[in-house]
C-alpha positions in Angstrom: 2.5 -11.5 5.9 2.8 -12.1 10.1 4.0 -14.9 11.5 0.7 -18.4 11.7 -1.2 -15.8 9.2 -2.4 -18.8 6.1 -2.2 -16.1 3.9 -4.5 -14.5 0.8 -5.9 -16.4 -1.9 -7.0 -14.5 -4.8 -8.3 -15.8 -7.9 -8.8 -13.1 -10.7 -10.8 -13.5 -14.4 -7.5 -12.0 -16.5 -4.0 -11.1 -15.6 -4.4 -7.6 -15.1 -7.0 -7.8 -12.7 -4.8 -10.4 -10.4 -1.7 -8.0 -10.7 -3.7 -5.0 -9.9 -5.4 -7.1 -6.7 -2.0 -8.8 -5.9 0.1 -5.6 -5.5 -2.1 -3.8 -3.7 -0.7 -5.9 -1.1 3.0 -4.4 -0.1 4.7 -7.4 -0.6 6.1 -9.6 -3.7 2.9 -11.9 -4.3 3.7 -14.9 -7.0 0.9 -14.6 -9.5 0.3 -17.9 -11.4 -0.4 -18.0 -14.6 -2.7 -21.1 -15.6 -2.2 -23.3 -18.7 -5.5 -24.0 -21.3 -6.6 -26.7 -18.7 -7.3 -24.6 -15.9 -4.6 -25.6 -14.3 -1.9 -23.5 -12.6 1.4 -23.8 -14.6 3.6 -23.4 -11.5 3.7 -27.5 -10.5 4.5 -26.5 -6.7 1.7 -24.0 -6.6 -0.7 -26.1 -4.4 2.1 -27.6 -2.0 3.8 -23.8 -1.1 3.6 -22.9 2.5 1.0 -20.9 3.8 1.6 -17.3 1.4 -0.2 -15.0 -0.5 -0.8 -16.1 -3.8 -2.4 -15.1 -6.8 -4.0 -16.8 -9.8 -5.2 -15.9 -13.1 -8.1 -18.0 -14.4 -7.5 -16.3 -17.5 -11.4 -17.0 -17.8 -13.3 -13.5 -18.7 -13.9 -14.4 -22.7 -14.7 -18.3 -22.3 -18.2 -20.1 -21.3 -20.0 -19.8 -18.0 -19.8 -23.7 -17.3 -15.9 -23.6 -18.6 -15.1 -20.2 -16.4 -17.9 -22.0 -13.1 -15.2 -25.3 -13.9 -12.2 -23.4 -13.3 -13.1 -21.4 -10.6 -13.7 -24.6 -8.3 -11.3 -26.4 -9.6 -8.8 -23.4 -8.4 -10.7 -22.8 -5.1 -10.6 -27.0 -4.3 -6.7 -27.1 -5.0 -5.2 -24.0 -3.3 -7.6 -22.3 -0.9 -6.3 -23.3 2.2 -8.4 -23.5 6.4 -8.9 -20.3 7.1 -7.2 -18.6 4.4 -8.7 -15.4 3.3 -10.2 -15.5 0.1 -11.0 -12.9 -2.7 -12.7 -13.6 -6.5 -11.6 -10.6 -8.1 -13.9 -9.7 -10.4 -13.9 -6.6 -13.5 -15.6 -3.5 -11.4 -17.5 -2.4 -14.7 -19.0 -6.0 -13.9 -18.1 -7.5 -17.6 -17.1 -11.3 -18.2 -18.4 -14.4 -16.2 -19.5 -13.2 -12.7 -22.4 -15.0 -12.6 -20.4 -18.3 -12.5 -17.7 -17.0 -10.5 -20.7 -16.5 -8.0 -22.1 -19.9 -8.8 -18.6 -21.3 -8.4 -17.8 -19.7 -5.1 -21.4 -20.8 -3.6 -20.9 -24.0 -4.9 -17.4 -25.0 -3.4 -17.4 -23.1 -0.3 -19.9 -23.6 2.9 -19.5 -20.0 4.3 -21.6 -16.8 3.1 -20.0 -15.4 -0.1 -20.4 -11.5 0.2 -20.3 -9.9 -3.5 -19.1 -6.3 -3.1 -17.9 -4.8 -6.4 -17.5 -1.5 -5.7 -14.1 0.3 -6.5 -14.2 3.7 -5.0 -10.8 5.1 -6.1 -12.6 5.2 -9.5 -15.4 6.2 -8.9 -17.6 2.9 -9.4 -20.0 2.9 -6.6 -23.0 0.6 -5.3 -26.0 1.9 -3.8 -28.8 0.6 -3.2 -27.5 -2.5 -5.3 -27.4 -0.5 -8.2 -24.1 -0.3 -9.6 -22.7 3.5 -10.5 -20.1 5.2 -11.7 -19.5 8.9 -11.5 -22.7 9.0 -10.2 -24.7 7.4 -13.3 -25.8 4.1 -13.5 -23.9 1.6 -15.2 -26.1 0.9 -17.3 -26.8 4.3 -18.4 -23.2 4.5 -19.1 -21.1 3.7 -22.2 -19.1 1.3 -20.6 -20.6 -1.5 -22.0 -20.6 -0.8 -25.7 -17.9 -2.8 -26.7 -20.3 -5.5 -25.1 -22.9 -7.8 -26.9 -25.6 -6.2 -24.6 -25.9 -3.7 -21.9 -24.7 -3.1 -18.5 -26.6 -4.3 -15.8 -29.5 -2.3 -14.1 -29.0 -4.2 -10.5 -26.4 -6.6 -9.0 -29.2 -8.7 -8.3 -29.5 -9.1 -12.2 -25.8 -11.1 -12.0 -26.6 -13.4 -8.7 -27.8 -16.8 -9.4 -30.1 -17.1 -6.2 -31.5 -14.1 -4.3 -29.3 -12.7 -2.3 -29.7 -10.5 1.0 -28.8 -7.0 0.7 -26.1 -5.3 3.1 -27.2 -1.4 2.5 -25.0 1.2 3.5 -26.9 2.6 6.3 -26.6 -0.6 7.9 -23.1 -1.2 6.9 -22.1 2.1 8.7 -24.4 2.3 11.7 -24.1 -1.9 12.7 -21.5 -3.1 14.9 -19.2 -5.9 13.7 -20.8 -7.7 16.1 -24.1 -6.8 15.4 -23.4 -7.9 11.5 -21.9 -10.6 11.7 -24.8 -12.1 14.0 -27.3 -10.9 11.6 -25.1 -12.3 8.1 -23.4 -15.2 9.2 -26.2 -17.9 8.0 -26.9 -15.9 4.7 -25.6 -17.5 1.8 -25.4 -14.5 -0.7 -24.9 -11.4 0.2 -24.9 -8.3 -1.8 -23.2 -5.4 -0.2 -23.3 -1.6 -1.1 -20.2 0.7 -0.9 -19.0 4.5 -1.6 -16.3 4.6 -0.4 -12.8 2.8 1.1 -14.1 3.0 4.8 -17.4 1.1 3.6 -15.2 -1.8 1.7 -13.3 -1.8 5.4 -16.4 -2.8 7.0 -17.6 -5.5 4.5 -13.8 -7.0 4.6 -14.8 -7.2 8.6 -17.6 -8.9 8.4 -15.9 -11.8 6.0 -13.3 -12.0 8.5 -15.4 -12.5 11.1 -17.8 -15.0 9.3 -15.7 -16.6 7.4 -17.1 -15.8 4.1 -15.8 -15.3 0.8 -15.6 -12.3 -1.5 -16.1 -11.9 -5.0 -15.3 -7.7 -6.3 -12.6 -5.6 -7.3 -9.5 -4.6 -6.1 -10.5 -2.4 -3.6 -10.9 -5.6 -1.7 -7.5 -6.7 -1.1 -6.4 -3.1 -0.7 -9.1 -3.1 2.0 -7.6 -6.4 3.5 -4.0 -4.6 3.6 -4.4 -1.6 5.1 -5.9 -4.3 7.9 -3.2 -6.5 7.8 -0.7 -3.6 7.6 1.3 -5.9 5.4 3.1 -2.6 3.5 4.3 -1.9 6.8 5.3 -5.4 7.4 7.1 -6.9 5.1 7.8 -3.7 2.3 8.4 -4.6 -1.5 11.9 -4.9 -2.7 12.7 -3.3 -5.7 16.8 -3.3 -7.1 17.6 0.7 -7.2 18.0 0.4 -11.2 16.6 -1.1 -13.6 18.5 -3.2 -16.6 19.1 -1.0 -19.6 17.2 -2.7 -21.9 14.2 -1.3 -24.8 10.9 -1.2 -23.6 8.1 -3.1 -25.4 4.4 -1.1 -25.5 1.5 -3.2 -27.0 -1.4 -0.9 -27.0 -3.9 -4.3 -27.7 -7.1 -2.4 -25.9 -9.8 -0.2 -27.1 -10.0 2.2 -24.4 -10.7 6.0 -25.5 -8.1 7.5 -23.1 -5.2 5.0 -24.7 -4.4 8.3 -27.6 -3.9 10.9 -25.1 -1.8 8.7 -22.7 0.1 7.7 -26.3 0.7 11.7 -26.8 2.1 12.2 -23.4 4.2 9.9 -23.5 5.9 11.1 -27.0 6.3 14.2 -25.1 8.5 13.1 -22.5 10.4 10.1 -23.8 11.9 9.2 -27.2 9.3 6.3 -28.8 8.9 5.2 -31.8 5.3 4.6 -32.8 4.1 1.1 -35.0 0.3 2.1 -35.9 -1.1 -1.3 -36.9 -4.8 -2.3 -37.9 -7.2 -4.7 -36.8 -7.9 -5.7 -40.0 -4.5 -5.8 -41.6 -3.9 -8.5 -37.9 -7.1 -10.5 -38.3 -5.8 -11.4 -42.0 -2.3 -12.7 -40.4 -3.9 -16.6 -40.3 -4.1 -16.5 -43.9 -1.4 -14.2 -44.3 1.8 -15.5 -42.0 4.4 -14.1 -44.2 2.5 -10.2 -43.3 3.4 -11.4 -39.8 7.1 -11.7 -40.5 7.3 -8.9 -42.7 6.1 -6.6 -39.2 8.2 -8.6 -36.9 11.4 -8.0 -39.0 10.7 -4.0 -38.3 9.8 -4.5 -35.1 13.1 -6.2 -34.2 14.7 -3.6 -36.1 13.2 -0.1 -34.2 14.0 -1.6 -30.7 17.3 -2.0 -31.8 17.1 1.9 -31.7 15.1 2.3 -29.0 11.9 2.0 -27.4 8.5 1.1 -29.4 4.6 1.5 -29.0 2.5 -1.1 -31.2 -0.8 0.0 -31.1 -3.6 -1.6 -32.3 -5.9 1.0 -34.2 -9.0 0.3 -36.3 -9.7 1.2 -38.7 -14.2 1.1 -39.1 -14.4 -1.9 -40.3 -16.2 -5.1 -38.9 -13.3 -7.3 -37.6 -13.3 -10.3 -35.0 -11.6 -9.8 -32.3 -11.3 -12.7 -30.4 -7.9 -14.4 -32.5 -6.4 -10.6 -32.1 -4.7 -11.2 -28.4 -3.0 -14.7 -29.7 -2.4 -13.1 -33.4 -0.2 -9.8 -31.6 1.2 -12.3 -29.1 2.6 -14.7 -32.0 4.3 -11.6 -33.8 5.6 -10.1 -30.5 7.5 -14.1 -29.7 8.8 -13.9 -33.2 10.0 -9.8 -33.2 12.2 -10.6 -29.9 13.4 -13.8 -30.5 17.4 -13.4 -29.5 17.2 -9.8 -29.5 18.3 -9.7 -26.1 16.5 -8.5 -23.0 12.9 -6.1 -23.8 11.1 -4.3 -21.3 7.0 -5.4 -21.8 4.4 -3.3 -20.9 1.0 -4.6 -21.8 -2.7 -2.2 -21.3 -5.2 -4.8 -22.0 -5.5 -8.3 -19.5 -6.4 -10.4 -22.5 -3.4 -9.0 -25.0 -0.9 -9.4 -21.9 -1.7 -12.9 -21.4 -1.6 -13.8 -25.0 2.0 -12.6 -25.3 3.0 -14.2 -21.6 1.5 -17.3 -23.1 3.0 -17.6 -25.9 6.5 -16.6 -24.2 6.5 -19.4 -21.9 5.9 -17.7 -19.0 4.4 -19.6 -16.3 4.6 -17.2 -13.1 5.3 -13.7 -12.4 6.6 -12.1 -9.3 4.4 -8.4 -8.5 7.1 -6.1 -7.8 5.3 -2.3 -6.6 2.1 -0.6 -8.0 3.1 2.2 -10.4 -0.6 3.9 -10.2 -4.3 2.3 -9.6 -4.0 -0.9 -11.9 -0.6 -0.7 -13.9 1.5 -3.2 -11.6 5.3 -3.5 -12.1 7.1 -7.5 -12.2 9.5 -10.0 -12.7 9.2 -12.6 -14.5 9.1 -16.1 -12.8 8.7 -19.3 -14.5 9.2 -19.6 -17.8 8.7 -22.2 -20.8 9.4 -20.9 -24.2 8.5 -22.6 -27.4 11.6 -24.7 -30.1 12.0 -21.4 -31.6 10.9 -19.2 -29.5 13.8 -17.0 -27.0 12.6 -14.6 -25.9 14.0 -12.5 -22.9 12.2 -10.3 -20.5 13.5 -8.2 -18.2 10.9 -6.6 -16.3 6.5 -6.7 -17.1 4.1 -3.7 -16.7 0.3 -4.9 -17.1 -2.3 -2.9 -16.4 -6.6 -2.7 -17.3 -7.1 -1.2 -20.4 -8.9 2.0 -19.5 -7.5 3.1 -16.5 -4.9 5.4 -15.6 -4.9 9.1 -16.0 -3.0 10.9 -19.5 0.5 9.9 -18.1 0.0 6.5 -17.5 2.2 5.0 -20.2 4.7 7.9 -19.1 5.0 6.6 -15.7 5.2 2.7 -17.0 7.9 4.4 -18.9 9.6 5.7 -15.9 9.0 2.6 -13.8 10.4 0.3 -16.6 13.7 2.3 -17.3 14.6 4.1 -13.9 13.0 1.3 -11.7 12.4 4.4 -9.0 9.9 3.6 -5.6 10.8 4.6 -2.0 12.9 2.6 0.0 10.5 1.5 3.1 11.7 1.9 7.1 10.8 -1.4 8.3 12.5 -3.5 11.1 14.1 -5.8 8.7 16.6 -2.8 8.3 17.6 -2.6 12.0 21.0 -0.4 12.0 22.2 1.7 15.2 23.6 5.4 14.7 26.2 4.5 12.7 24.5 2.8 10.7 26.2 -0.7 11.4 24.0 -3.7 12.1 22.6 -4.4 15.5 23.7 -7.9 16.6 20.7 -7.9 19.1 17.3 -6.6 19.9 17.0 -3.3 21.1 15.0 -2.7 24.6 12.3 0.0 23.7 11.0 2.0 26.7 7.2 2.0 25.6 4.9 4.8 27.5 1.4 4.1 28.2 0.2 7.5 27.0 -3.1 8.9 28.6 -4.7 6.4 31.0 -8.2 7.0 30.0 -7.6 6.8 26.6 -6.5 3.7 23.9 -2.4 3.9 24.7 -2.7 0.8 27.3 -5.1 -1.2 25.2 -2.3 -0.5 22.2 0.5 -0.9 24.4 -0.8 -4.5 25.5 -1.3 -5.8 22.0 1.5 -4.3 20.6 3.8 -5.5 22.9 2.5 -9.7 22.2 3.0 -9.0 18.8 5.5 -11.7 17.6 6.3 -9.2 14.9 7.7 -6.7 17.7 9.0 -9.9 19.8 11.2 -10.5 16.7 13.1 -7.3 16.6 12.5 -5.3 19.8 12.6 -6.2 23.8 9.7 -3.4 25.0 9.6 -2.3 28.5 6.6 -0.8 29.2 6.4 2.8 31.6 3.0 2.9 33.2 0.4 1.3 35.4 0.1 -2.3 35.5 -3.4 -2.5 37.0 -4.4 -0.5 33.8 -2.6 -3.1 31.7 -4.3 -5.4 33.1 -7.9 -4.2 33.0 -7.0 -3.3 28.9 -5.6 -6.8 28.4 -9.7 -8.0 29.6 -11.1 -5.8 27.4 -9.4 -6.9 24.4 -9.8 -10.6 25.5 -6.1 -11.6 25.9 -4.2 -13.8 28.1 -1.6 -11.6 29.2 0.9 -11.7 32.6 1.6 -7.9 33.5 4.8 -8.5 35.0 6.3 -5.4 37.1 10.1 -4.6 37.4 12.2 -2.2 39.0 14.3 -1.5 35.6 14.9 -2.3 32.1 17.7 -5.1 33.1 14.9 -7.4 35.3 12.9 -7.7 32.4 12.8 -11.5 30.9 11.8 -11.2 27.4 8.9 -13.8 27.0 6.5 -14.5 25.0 3.0 -13.6 26.5 5.1 -12.1 29.5 4.7 -7.5 29.0 7.7 -6.2 31.9 6.2 -2.6 33.0 7.9 -0.3 34.9 4.7 0.6 37.1 4.7 4.6 38.1 1.6 3.4 40.1 -0.1 7.0 39.1 -3.8 6.1 38.1 -6.7 5.4 40.3 -8.2 1.9 40.2 -11.6 3.3 39.1 -10.7 6.0 36.2 -13.1 6.3 33.9 -12.5 5.4 30.6 -12.4 8.3 27.5 -12.9 10.8 30.0 -11.1 13.8 29.9 -8.7 13.9 33.7 -5.7 16.1 34.8 -4.5 12.9 36.9 -4.2 11.0 34.1 -2.5 13.8 31.9 -0.1 14.3 34.9 1.1 10.4 35.1 1.2 10.8 31.1 4.6 13.5 31.4 6.0 11.0 34.2 6.1 8.3 31.9 7.9 10.4 29.0 10.0 11.2 31.7 10.9 8.3 32.8 11.6 6.7 29.8 13.7 9.7 29.4 15.5 9.4 31.6 16.1 5.3 31.5 17.7 6.5 27.6 20.1 9.1 28.8 21.3 7.0 31.2 21.7 4.4 27.9 19.0 1.3 29.8 17.2 1.4 26.7 18.0 2.3 22.8 14.8 3.4 21.6 11.3 5.2 23.1 7.9 4.8 21.6 5.1 6.8 22.8 1.6 6.1 23.0 -1.2 9.0 22.8 -1.5 11.4 25.3 -4.2 14.0 25.4 -2.8 17.9 25.5 -6.0 19.5 27.1 -5.0 16.6 30.4 -0.7 17.4 30.0 -2.0 21.1 29.8 -4.6 20.7 32.5 -2.0 18.8 35.3 0.0 21.7 35.0 2.7 20.3 31.8 2.7 23.2 28.7 4.7 21.2 26.3 3.1 21.3 22.5 3.4 18.0 22.3 6.0 14.6 23.1 8.5 16.3 20.4 9.0 19.5 22.5 9.2 18.1 25.5 11.2 15.2 25.3 13.3 17.7 23.6 13.4 19.6 26.9 13.8 16.7 29.2 17.0 16.0 27.4 18.6 18.7 27.4 18.4 18.8 23.5 18.7 22.1 21.7 16.6 21.4 18.6 15.1 18.0 17.3 12.6 17.8 13.9 8.8 16.0 13.7 9.2 13.1 10.8 6.6 11.2 9.7 6.3 8.0 8.0 3.9 6.0 5.9 3.6 3.2 3.3 4.0 5.5 0.8 5.3 8.8 2.2 7.6 10.4 4.4 7.6 13.8 5.4 10.3 15.5 7.9 8.8 19.1 9.9 11.2 22.4 9.7 8.2 23.7 12.2 5.5 21.8 13.9 3.4 23.5 16.9 3.3 27.0 15.9 1.3 29.5 14.6 1.5 29.5 10.4 3.1 33.8 10.6 5.3 32.5 13.7 6.1 29.5 10.8 7.5 31.9 8.4 9.5 34.0 10.6 11.2 31.3 12.2 12.5 29.7 9.3 15.9 30.5 8.3 18.2 28.8 5.6 20.2 27.1 9.1 16.9 25.3 10.2 16.2 24.5 7.3 19.7 22.4 6.5 20.1 21.2 10.1 16.3 19.8 9.0 17.3 18.0 5.9 20.5 16.3 7.4 18.8 14.8 10.3 16.8 13.6 8.1 18.5 11.8 5.1 20.4 10.6 8.5 17.5 9.0 9.5 17.6 7.2 6.5 20.7 6.3 5.9 20.2 4.3 9.3 17.4 2.8 8.0 20.3 1.6 5.4 18.6 3.7 2.4 22.1 4.7 1.4 21.7 8.1 -0.3 18.4 9.5 0.2 16.7 11.3 -2.9 15.1 14.1 -0.4 12.5 17.1 -2.1 12.2 20.0 0.1 8.6 22.3 0.1 8.8 26.1 -0.8 6.5 28.3 1.9 4.4 30.1 -1.2 2.1 28.1 -3.4 4.3 26.9 -7.1 7.0 27.8 -5.1 6.8 31.6 -4.8 6.2 32.1 -8.8 9.6 34.0 -9.6 8.3 36.9 -7.0 4.7 37.1 -7.8 3.9 35.0 -4.5 5.0 36.2 -0.9 8.2 38.5 -0.9 11.0 36.4 -1.6 10.8 33.9 1.4 12.0 30.9 -1.2 15.0 32.1 -2.3 16.0 34.0 1.0 15.0 31.6 3.4 15.5 27.7 1.5 17.4 28.0 -1.6 20.9 29.1 0.2 20.1 25.0 2.5 19.9 23.7 -0.5 23.1 24.9 -1.8 25.3 23.9 1.1 23.2 21.0 1.2 24.2 20.0 -2.5 27.9 21.1 -2.2 28.3 18.3 0.6 27.2 15.7 -1.8 23.4 15.8 0.1 20.4 14.3 -2.2 18.2 17.5 -1.9 15.9 19.7 -4.6 14.0 22.3 -4.2 12.0 24.9 -3.1 9.5 22.8 -4.5 5.7 23.4 -5.0 4.4 21.4 -2.3 1.8 19.9 -4.1 3.5 18.8 -6.9 6.7 17.9 -4.4 3.9 15.6 -2.0 2.5 13.6 -5.6 5.6 13.1 -7.0 6.5 11.6 -3.6 3.2 9.5 -2.9 4.1 8.0 -6.8 7.9 7.1 -5.3 9.9 9.7 -6.8 11.2 11.0 -3.6 12.6 9.2 -0.2 11.9 12.1 2.0 9.9 15.1 1.8 10.8 18.6 4.1 7.7 20.3 5.1 7.8 24.3 6.3 5.4 23.9 9.1 3.1 21.2 11.0 -0.3 21.2 8.2 1.8 21.1 5.0 2.9 18.1 6.1 1.1 16.3 8.0 -1.9 16.8 5.7 -1.2 14.3 2.8 -0.1 12.2 5.5 -3.5 11.8 6.7 -5.0 11.5 3.5 -3.0 8.5 2.0 -3.7 6.8 5.8 -3.9 7.6 9.3 -4.1 4.9 10.5 -0.7 3.9 8.5 1.4 6.6 10.0 4.1 6.5 12.4 5.7 10.0 14.1 9.3 10.0 14.7 11.5 12.2 16.6 15.2 12.9 15.2 17.7 14.3 16.9 17.2 12.9 20.6 20.4 11.1 22.2 17.7 8.1 21.3 15.1 8.0 18.7 11.2 8.5 19.4 8.9 6.7 17.6 4.6 7.2 18.5 1.3 6.3 16.1 0.0 9.5 14.7 -2.7 9.0 17.0 -5.0 10.4 19.1 -6.5 9.3 22.7 -9.6 8.4 20.6 -11.5 8.7 23.8 -14.4 7.8 21.5 -13.5 4.3 21.7 -11.0 3.9 24.7 -11.9 1.2 26.7 -14.1 -0.9 24.3 -11.6 -3.3 22.3 -12.3 -1.7 19.0 -9.1 0.2 18.7 -6.9 -1.0 15.3 -4.0 -1.4 17.4 -1.8 -2.2 14.2 -0.3 1.2 14.2 1.0 0.6 17.2 3.4 -2.5 16.4 4.4 -0.2 13.4 6.1 2.3 15.6 7.4 0.0 18.3 9.2 -2.3 14.6 10.4 1.1 13.3 12.0 2.2 17.0 13.6 -0.7 16.2 15.2 0.4 12.8 16.7 3.1 13.9 17.4 2.1 17.4 21.1 3.9 19.0 23.5 0.8 20.7 
């Protein structure tokens, strides 16, 4: 969360929903648990400093009146001025959705937007109608265990007549027009099919001060917009406490059996099936509960255990079951030492934590969508029941693929997670902490593109100024135009050298090369702008070689304009190598979920395969390894991609390139103690890296590495050149001529590029 940000408030109707939404923010988030009266159990929760906080209202199965009362109380107690507020409800629209909408309307003065789509699970809303995998929600089996069928339309859940926001209007209207149209509305139902649609809904909420009611996708969109994953990443201990894992599977979801089978294939776990009829009888026969608890205690001393609630087909009242399972867990865990706990189904997990006296948990990371790893915060156990929880995983009952429980087990027992490169780990080339902020040369890029706008915004960003001293190499007049377009107050100060920079907030120091005409048209190809972009890089390289700057951060240039001006370089990477006299450099892309370094870049595929050889692979891996060590990752875990599909499939594909070109490099690297493995099938390697198994992936050619990064979020990507005398970073997007000069560009990626330049800067 950036300085001055009032934070985000998430209210959720159950625990797994609160954790799911909180984990998308990418930073440790306190999840407060309400007591039986609906008040947060942490006494300081209402008076804390601005922060992101989530509250589990624990009201999905309360009466509508009780649910509305809890929601109103939370809004009145916890919400602060200008705070982004999300009321997270079930994306299948079960629970007290109408009550939450009513409470939001009664407790807030601005609009309330109802947007329950969850695109990552193919849960969409079109024309006000909810769909799952293209089928109307009301026609699916999603509500089979409920007392009635699912809603035909979002209108069915609204306490008053809503105003529709349909896809066509959402996608074709400007943010300004949408805000003008909907600012005075009270209740809005929003269509959405994609995360881009959800992002538009969030933009509308931000511009109108709306409270948003919907799925965890809302929090994910806000996090992407605020770049929380990049500015304040999660910090997880590298290894987990050695302790047995207890799974509580208290859900009726069909896929649990397949998930359990996968877990048993990949981990040593015991399984204890307990019929629901047996559990329901424990109120009248507590001795049976005690016998079962003794069995669980005995089996946990020997390893991991899964408790699965089974359905015998007999009629059972489901309402007491979570509380009875919680009583079983509390008795089973008393005084046996630390245990990791994983619970599926929000109601079951919440009942267990309540019984164990847990009043607060703190999110650590998302294992997969819906499954969240947390640490236990505030606790207050009952007399005679002393249980020690190490880590906790919560997950909605029906979510996850077949490997869900396996991934949860790995997260609890191994603690694997990527260590992000951030400005909090600023280090010099030798791996020592810098004692002052580095000076970063910021090149303005193509003056007809978005470069001037993103340079201005990033150079005024407080999170950048905390860690870097930016000096722009560019055109002062163009920067003044950009500041006016963005509507920001900035003093553009011309200096002759970085040593003359005053480093004052609100002042942008610029070495003005004066190469652009005052009437240069925005968004149009210009060889003049192309030549100027080259000259900015040239000057920055000179400053780097002379030691006047410690890093370079580049705004995008246009290759066609560059070539039209007579500078025949494939891109920034090759240009900087030539200008600094560096024989060989590597391109590394960094996003919140993935880092990739390339063995080859801007050459054709046939030429790339011919160029790859063991020495080049080895040098590329070493450069990436060194960069990550400078960023504070003590021993990076590196996956090296193959060239052919399935890593050649033992000679079935290709002509033995893996054995000839890659394996010798891996052997040499491992011999020197570098943790590199491969060659790996690229599709598998990127999947594993995306979930956190690798700190860095080595791609053999341009598109092999760029594709996954851009799928995972081009706006969050940063391009890093390693191997130069100084580090160079850049945004991983182009000049965006279509929006240049309009003020519409997202400037956060440039801020992140500058923060990472500071992170990796050399003294």
